[in-house]
Backbone as CSV, one residue per row, in Angstrom:
resi,resn,N_x,N_y,N_z,CA_x,CA_y,CA_z,C_x,C_y,C_z
1,UNK,93.962,99.132,118.611,93.181,98.208,117.812,92.304,97.374,118.744
2,UNK,91.075,97.177,118.338,90.155,96.367,119.126,90.597,94.907,119.101
3,UNK,90.292,94.207,120.172,90.660,92.791,120.267,90.056,91.997,119.114
4,UNK,88.822,92.328,118.743,88.153,91.622,117.657,88.898,91.824,116.330
5,UNK,89.380,93.045,116.082,90.130,93.333,114.857,91.474,92.607,114.854
6,UNK,92.130,92.578,116.010,93.416,91.883,116.116,93.243,90.390,115.851
7,UNK,92.179,89.802,116.385,91.928,88.383,116.155,91.623,88.114,114.685
8,UNK,90.917,89.051,114.041,90.610,88.889,112.616,91.894,88.918,111.789
9,UNK,92.842,89.801,112.143,94.135,89.840,111.440,94.870,88.513,111.600
10,UNK,94.888,88.007,112.818,95.549,86.731,113.083,94.885,85.592,112.332
11,UNK,93.558,85.600,112.297,92.812,84.561,111.591,93.130,84.576,110.095
12,UNK,93.223,85.775,109.512,93.541,85.875,108.084,94.929,85.283,107.786
13,UNK,95.903,85.527,108.662,97.240,84.964,108.446,97.208,83.443,108.574
14,UNK,96.492,82.922,109.547,96.364,81.471,109.697,95.730,80.860,108.450
15,UNK,94.685,81.500,107.944,94.007,80.990,106.756,94.918,81.081,105.532
16,UNK,95.719,82.144,105.459,96.677,82.280,104.367,97.684,81.125,104.420
17,UNK,98.181,80.819,105.614,99.130,79.704,105.777,98.482,78.387,105.361
18,UNK,97.254,78.167,105.811,96.522,76.957,105.412,96.442,76.858,103.891
19,UNK,96.071,77.962,103.254,95.932,77.975,101.798,97.268,77.709,101.102
20,UNK,98.359,78.243,101.648,99.684,78.019,101.058,100.086,76.548,101.145
21,UNK,99.793,75.917,102.265,100.105,74.493,102.425,99.289,73.671,101.434
22,UNK,97.989,73.977,101.343,97.127,73.243,100.413,97.567,73.432,98.967
23,UNK,98.007,74.622,98.629,98.484,74.891,97.270,99.799,74.161,96.985
24,UNK,100.652,74.083,97.992,101.959,73.435,97.821,101.860,71.918,97.735
25,UNK,100.820,71.360,98.336,100.633,69.912,98.366,99.229,69.584,97.860
26,UNK,99.057,69.502,96.542,97.726,69.311,95.961,97.014,68.028,96.396
27,UNK,97.766,67.049,96.899,97.122,65.813,97.340,96.371,65.995,98.665
28,UNK,96.642,67.085,99.371,95.957,67.353,100.642,94.637,68.056,100.391
29,UNK,93.702,67.861,101.326,92.401,68.516,101.242,92.196,69.398,102.474
30,UNK,91.099,70.131,102.494,90.785,70.975,103.651,90.568,70.141,104.909
31,UNK,90.285,68.867,104.754,90.165,67.980,105.914,91.537,67.680,106.517
32,UNK,92.599,67.839,105.724,93.957,67.561,106.189,94.632,68.771,106.822
33,UNK,94.223,69.968,106.422,94.870,71.196,106.879,93.777,72.188,107.260
34,UNK,93.764,72.614,108.517,92.702,73.514,108.977,93.260,74.597,109.890
35,UNK,92.735,75.792,109.731,93.063,76.900,110.622,92.270,76.711,111.908
36,UNK,92.931,76.839,113.053,92.229,76.654,114.323,91.487,77.929,114.715
37,UNK,90.570,77.802,115.650,89.849,78.980,116.132,90.794,79.828,116.977
38,UNK,90.549,81.116,116.983,91.392,82.030,117.746,91.259,81.718,119.233
39,UNK,92.373,81.701,119.921,92.376,81.427,121.350,92.509,79.950,121.683
40,UNK,92.444,79.097,120.679,92.613,77.667,120.923,94.086,77.394,121.203
41,UNK,94.352,76.478,122.087,95.729,76.134,122.400,96.338,75.274,121.315
42,UNK,97.639,75.184,121.296,98.321,74.325,120.339,98.645,75.031,119.045
43,UNK,98.835,74.239,118.008,99.236,74.770,116.714,98.132,75.653,116.124
44,UNK,98.537,76.667,115.368,97.567,77.555,114.724,96.976,76.932,113.467
45,UNK,97.712,76.014,112.852,97.229,75.299,111.672,97.304,73.813,112.005
46,UNK,96.149,73.184,112.100,96.094,71.766,112.444,96.352,70.925,111.198
47,UNK,97.138,69.858,111.387,97.516,68.991,110.282,97.120,67.547,110.580
48,UNK,96.577,66.875,109.573,96.278,65.450,109.708,97.591,64.673,109.711
49,UNK,97.512,63.399,109.976,98.702,62.545,109.956,99.364,62.570,108.585
50,UNK,98.561,62.523,107.546,99.104,62.563,106.178,99.788,63.904,105.924
51,UNK,99.150,64.995,106.352,99.723,66.329,106.140,101.040,66.482,106.900
52,UNK,101.131,65.910,108.091,102.362,66.006,108.888,103.536,65.313,108.205
53,UNK,103.254,64.275,107.445,104.330,63.586,106.724,104.850,64.437,105.574
54,UNK,103.960,65.166,104.925,104.351,66.012,103.800,104.895,67.366,104.250
55,UNK,104.347,67.883,105.322,104.697,69.215,105.829,104.941,69.088,107.335
56,UNK,106.159,68.724,107.740,106.425,68.388,109.144,106.704,69.601,110.043
57,UNK,105.796,70.566,110.011,105.985,71.790,110.788,104.753,72.116,111.623
58,UNK,105.008,72.642,112.811,103.947,73.167,113.667,103.939,74.676,113.470
59,UNK,102.885,75.201,112.869,102.821,76.607,112.481,102.257,77.464,113.612
60,UNK,102.990,78.513,113.934,102.540,79.556,114.872,102.500,80.857,114.072
61,UNK,101.373,81.551,114.080,101.200,82.775,113.289,101.107,84.002,114.192
62,UNK,101.793,85.059,113.798,101.733,86.347,114.495,101.567,87.445,113.455
63,UNK,100.417,88.089,113.447,100.130,89.171,112.511,100.007,90.455,113.328
64,UNK,101.130,91.118,113.527,101.174,92.298,114.376,102.306,93.209,113.925
65,UNK,102.227,94.461,114.298,103.247,95.417,113.876,104.581,95.184,114.569
66,UNK,104.547,94.744,115.798,105.787,94.505,116.551,105.754,93.101,117.132
67,UNK,106.612,92.265,116.614,106.667,90.872,117.052,107.829,90.702,118.016
68,UNK,107.560,90.069,119.123,108.632,89.658,120.029,109.074,88.288,119.532
69,UNK,110.069,88.310,118.653,110.452,87.103,117.917,110.805,85.960,118.852
70,UNK,111.643,86.210,119.848,112.096,85.115,120.718,110.940,84.538,121.515
71,UNK,110.081,85.403,122.061,108.922,84.908,122.816,107.965,84.152,121.907
72,UNK,107.771,84.660,120.717,106.866,84.007,119.766,107.422,82.650,119.342
73,UNK,108.738,82.568,119.111,109.332,81.293,118.730,109.284,80.315,119.902
74,UNK,109.468,80.814,121.126,109.327,79.943,122.308,107.920,79.355,122.369
75,UNK,106.906,80.173,122.052,105.521,79.693,122.029,105.351,78.623,120.951
76,UNK,105.945,78.859,119.785,105.867,77.870,118.710,106.492,76.548,119.161
77,UNK,107.659,76.625,119.813,108.315,75.409,120.307,107.455,74.697,121.339
78,UNK,106.847,75.455,122.240,106.020,74.859,123.290,104.791,74.148,122.714
79,UNK,104.294,74.624,121.569,103.103,74.045,120.952,103.422,72.995,119.890
80,UNK,104.699,72.628,119.755,105.097,71.694,118.708,105.051,70.261,119.212
81,UNK,104.201,69.436,118.599,104.165,68.024,118.977,105.435,67.308,118.530
82,UNK,105.704,66.183,119.156,106.881,65.391,118.801,106.816,64.998,117.329
83,UNK,107.947,65.073,116.674,108.024,64.699,115.271,107.870,65.861,114.304
84,UNK,107.520,67.038,114.815,107.389,68.223,113.970,108.413,69.269,114.376
85,UNK,108.649,70.211,113.487,109.548,71.334,113.762,108.717,72.600,113.923
86,UNK,109.070,73.477,114.869,108.333,74.736,115.011,108.614,75.661,113.827
87,UNK,107.573,76.345,113.394,107.669,77.283,112.279,106.841,78.515,112.644
88,UNK,107.513,79.631,112.788,106.849,80.888,113.133,106.639,81.692,111.859
89,UNK,105.400,82.088,111.590,105.072,82.931,110.443,104.666,84.292,111.003
90,UNK,105.412,85.325,110.596,105.131,86.669,111.099,104.753,87.577,109.936
91,UNK,103.899,88.547,110.247,103.460,89.501,109.231,103.108,90.808,109.913
92,UNK,103.332,91.904,109.174,102.863,93.213,109.619,102.204,93.887,108.426
93,UNK,101.446,94.925,108.685,100.735,95.630,107.621,101.701,96.090,106.539
94,UNK,101.325,95.864,105.298,102.112,96.348,104.172,103.359,95.550,103.867
95,UNK,103.580,94.450,104.554,104.770,93.623,104.334,104.369,92.191,104.036
96,UNK,105.220,91.513,103.307,104.992,90.098,103.020,105.247,89.280,104.288
97,UNK,104.567,88.151,104.434,104.834,87.279,105.577,106.259,86.735,105.528
98,UNK,106.833,86.520,106.707,108.171,85.942,106.848,108.079,84.674,107.679
99,UNK,109.053,83.790,107.487,109.124,82.547,108.254,110.357,82.590,109.132
100,UNK,110.206,82.177,110.383,111.323,82.050,111.320,111.380,80.576,111.724
101,UNK,112.562,79.993,111.568,112.734,78.601,111.965,114.143,78.395,112.522
102,UNK,114.365,77.260,113.132,115.668,76.927,113.674,116.692,76.857,112.541
103,UNK,117.768,77.623,112.656,118.768,77.707,111.590,119.479,76.378,111.361
104,UNK,119.818,75.661,112.427,120.497,74.375,112.251,119.623,73.409,111.467
105,UNK,118.321,73.366,111.796,117.412,72.499,111.051,117.364,72.918,109.579
106,UNK,117.263,74.210,109.330,117.211,74.703,107.951,118.436,74.261,107.160
107,UNK,119.632,74.466,107.718,120.845,74.114,106.981,121.019,72.608,106.831
108,UNK,120.522,71.827,107.783,120.557,70.364,107.632,119.660,69.928,106.475
109,UNK,118.524,70.582,106.342,117.527,70.179,105.353,117.733,70.797,103.975
110,UNK,118.434,71.917,103.897,118.508,72.626,102.617,119.117,71.793,101.477
111,UNK,120.068,70.890,101.724,120.547,70.076,100.593,119.454,69.166,100.010
112,UNK,118.428,68.862,100.802,117.353,67.985,100.346,116.291,68.730,99.543
113,UNK,116.292,70.048,99.629,115.282,70.838,98.922,115.566,70.860,97.432
114,UNK,114.528,70.933,96.668,114.656,70.984,95.211,114.587,72.440,94.790
115,UNK,115.731,73.071,94.720,115.802,74.483,94.342,115.694,74.598,92.836
116,UNK,114.826,75.474,92.378,114.710,75.705,90.932,115.899,76.510,90.466
117,UNK,116.436,76.161,89.305,117.628,76.839,88.787,117.271,77.704,87.608
């Protein structure tokens, strides 16, 4: 795959994540949640201060057929500012995106989630 095509795949996943955050939090605008340019350092989805309070995650996106999960999660951790939790979003062709996060954090937070019954 050409580098340009690979970057386009990654960009589409970042934009999908941005759109999902905006859909989940209608009070946020495109000024609060933005997909970064490919090759930029730091988080793949930039969040305003208001967005960080509602969605306290630093998103790292990997849209590839073979993900090195541990290395990718290490990258997410390295790019996570203080006060946020790393969140790795992975996708491959023909499959739905998946989220990888710290299990201890997930289980600590799950009682606070509003699960639909």
